[in-house]
One Martini backbone bead per residue (centre of mass of N, CA, C, O) as a GRO file, in nm:
protein
  141
    1MET     BB    1   0.057   0.061  -0.022
    2LYS     BB    2   0.284   0.259   0.007
    3TRP     BB    3   0.406   0.226  -0.289
    4THR     BB    4   0.153   0.329  -0.432
    5ALA     BB    5   0.172   0.614  -0.331
    6VAL     BB    6   0.455   0.682  -0.444
    7ILE     BB    7   0.389   0.633  -0.736
    8ALA     BB    8   0.164   0.831  -0.763
    9LEU     BB    9   0.314   1.081  -0.676
   10THR     BB   10   0.528   1.062  -0.891
   11ALA     BB   11   0.342   1.091  -1.139
   12TRP     BB   12   0.221   1.354  -1.060
   13LEU     BB   13   0.484   1.517  -1.046
   14GLY     BB   14   0.558   1.455  -1.345
   15ALA     BB   15   0.304   1.592  -1.470
   16THR     BB   16   0.317   1.882  -1.306
   17GLY     BB   17   0.629   1.942  -1.298
   18SER     BB   18   0.702   2.009  -1.602
   19ALA     BB   19   0.554   2.275  -1.630
   20TRP     BB   20   0.693   2.421  -1.392
   21ALA     BB   21   0.989   2.382  -1.488
   22GLN     BB   22   0.960   2.533  -1.759
   23ASP     BB   23   0.858   2.806  -1.638
   24ASP     BB   24   1.113   2.835  -1.454
   25VAL     BB   25   1.336   2.835  -1.670
   26GLN     BB   26   1.223   3.061  -1.845
   27ALA     BB   27   1.255   3.277  -1.626
   28ALA     BB   28   1.555   3.243  -1.595
   29ALA     BB   29   1.627   3.314  -1.894
   30ASP     BB   30   1.499   3.594  -1.891
   31ALA     BB   31   1.688   3.706  -1.663
   32PHE     BB   32   1.951   3.651  -1.813
   33ASP     BB   33   1.900   3.828  -2.058
   34HIS     BB   34   1.848   4.088  -1.904
   35ALA     BB   35   2.124   4.107  -1.764
   36GLN     BB   36   2.269   4.149  -2.029
   37GLN     BB   37   2.114   4.395  -2.146
   38VAL     BB   38   2.202   4.582  -1.865
   39GLY     BB   39   2.454   4.491  -1.706
   40ASP     BB   40   2.402   4.269  -1.460
   41GLN     BB   41   2.661   4.150  -1.280
   42ALA     BB   42   2.526   4.019  -1.034
   43THR     BB   43   2.331   3.830  -1.175
   44LEU     BB   44   2.549   3.681  -1.342
   45ALA     BB   45   2.709   3.568  -1.103
   46ARG     BB   46   2.470   3.406  -0.975
   47MET     BB   47   2.386   3.233  -1.242
   48LEU     BB   48   2.673   3.147  -1.273
   49ALA     BB   49   2.885   2.914  -1.284
   50ASP     BB   50   3.207   2.870  -1.176
   51ASP     BB   51   3.233   2.638  -1.425
   52LEU     BB   52   3.192   2.772  -1.678
   53ILE     BB   53   3.114   2.734  -2.021
   54PHE     BB   54   3.250   2.949  -2.285
   55ILE     BB   55   3.162   2.982  -2.630
   56ARG     BB   56   3.275   3.173  -2.845
   57MET     BB   57   3.244   3.304  -3.166
   58THR     BB   58   3.553   3.202  -3.216
   59GLY     BB   59   3.580   2.924  -3.038
   60VAL     BB   60   3.663   3.017  -2.764
   61ARG     BB   61   3.745   2.924  -2.449
   62ALA     BB   62   3.573   3.007  -2.152
   63GLY     BB   63   3.439   3.184  -1.864
   64LYS     BB   64   3.297   3.370  -1.622
   65LYS     BB   65   3.482   3.616  -1.620
   66GLU     BB   66   3.460   3.659  -1.936
   67PHE     BB   67   3.160   3.697  -1.952
   68ILE     BB   68   3.119   3.935  -1.778
   69ALA     BB   69   3.324   4.129  -1.918
   70ASN     BB   70   3.142   4.198  -2.158
   71PHE     BB   71   2.949   4.388  -1.956
   72ARG     BB   72   3.232   4.583  -1.851
   73THR     BB   73   3.326   4.738  -2.102
   74ALA     BB   74   3.460   4.994  -2.180
   75GLY     BB   75   3.287   5.175  -2.422
   76VAL     BB   76   3.025   4.997  -2.402
   77VAL     BB   77   2.705   5.016  -2.581
   78LEU     BB   78   2.380   4.881  -2.550
   79GLU     BB   79   2.115   4.789  -2.716
   80PRO     BB   80   1.832   4.687  -2.737
   81PHE     BB   81   1.737   4.346  -2.775
   82ALA     BB   82   1.629   4.070  -2.972
   83ILE     BB   83   1.473   3.763  -2.937
   84THR     BB   84   1.458   3.484  -3.160
   85ASN     BB   85   1.384   3.177  -3.198
   86LYS     BB   86   1.296   3.016  -2.966
   87THR     BB   87   1.433   2.756  -2.736
   88MET     BB   88   1.364   2.422  -2.593
   89VAL     BB   89   1.544   2.170  -2.404
   90ARG     BB   90   1.470   1.906  -2.231
   91LEU     BB   91   1.674   1.697  -1.990
   92GLY     BB   92   1.473   1.727  -1.753
   93PRO     BB   93   1.381   1.852  -1.437
   94ASP     BB   94   1.707   1.994  -1.415
   95ALA     BB   95   1.730   2.047  -1.736
   96ALA     BB   96   1.828   2.292  -1.995
   97ILE     BB   97   1.799   2.421  -2.329
   98VAL     BB   98   1.839   2.766  -2.417
   99GLY     BB   99   1.743   2.951  -2.714
  100GLY     BB  100   1.857   3.161  -3.001
  101GLU     BB  101   1.822   3.472  -3.166
  102ALA     BB  102   2.048   3.753  -3.232
  103ARG     BB  103   2.072   4.129  -3.228
  104MET     BB  104   2.350   4.318  -3.177
  105ARG     BB  105   2.387   4.642  -3.067
  106GLY     BB  106   2.628   4.927  -3.073
  107THR     BB  107   2.904   5.078  -2.894
  108ARG     BB  108   3.261   5.124  -2.945
  109ASN     BB  109   3.409   5.401  -2.883
  110GLY     BB  110   3.165   5.528  -3.075
  111GLU     BB  111   3.149   5.259  -3.262
  112PRO     BB  112   2.967   5.079  -3.451
  113PHE     BB  113   2.788   4.760  -3.379
  114ALA     BB  114   2.725   4.419  -3.509
  115GLN     BB  115   2.541   4.120  -3.402
  116HIS     BB  116   2.478   3.783  -3.533
  117PHE     BB  117   2.330   3.509  -3.333
  118PHE     BB  118   2.349   3.208  -3.188
  119TYR     BB  119   2.223   3.047  -2.880
  120SER     BB  120   2.322   2.846  -2.585
  121ASP     BB  121   2.176   2.758  -2.273
  122THR     BB  122   2.264   2.572  -1.985
  123PHE     BB  123   2.065   2.440  -1.743
  124LEU     BB  124   2.085   2.398  -1.374
  125ARG     BB  125   1.934   2.238  -1.104
  126THR     BB  126   2.036   2.350  -0.777
  127ASN     BB  127   1.893   2.381  -0.485
  128GLY     BB  128   1.638   2.534  -0.650
  129ARG     BB  129   1.853   2.652  -0.869
  130TRP     BB  130   1.927   2.826  -1.158
  131THR     BB  131   2.210   2.740  -1.369
  132VAL     BB  132   2.467   2.834  -1.563
  133VAL     BB  133   2.701   2.600  -1.743
  134HIS     BB  134   2.643   2.679  -2.063
  135VAL     BB  135   2.784   2.870  -2.345
  136GLN     BB  136   2.686   2.919  -2.686
  137VAL     BB  137   2.826   3.105  -2.975
  138THR     BB  138   2.705   3.158  -3.313
  139PRO     BB  139   2.764   3.302  -3.599
  140ILE     BB  140   2.598   3.508  -3.836
  141PRO     BB  141   2.666   3.629  -4.157
   0.00000   0.00000   0.00000
């Protein structure tokens, strides 16, 4: 009898928890995107895993420190940017890959720049909190 209740509860949590987890990870992904757009380094530092793997547009592997440095570079001003073609691949109740396509524009030391790229952010939920463990950025010519 006890095992039947555990199995029923597990099935119920699996059915209801999936939608909750997806909404939850999407909210975390939106917060992560917003922190990048406004250069919120404190939120980025909190959301990024200490052992983050960051694959830059150039194909070079970097980490958390380098990722955050992208958003505190002197002389760089970002315009608000839109993310299109959003995707989410659930890897289980505590992991997901969230991605999309972005066009980033701004100025660097007064000179305009524009970047068009696909990205994927891998989120892992540990101790009830979503953390970004891997970021991959691929340029679109």
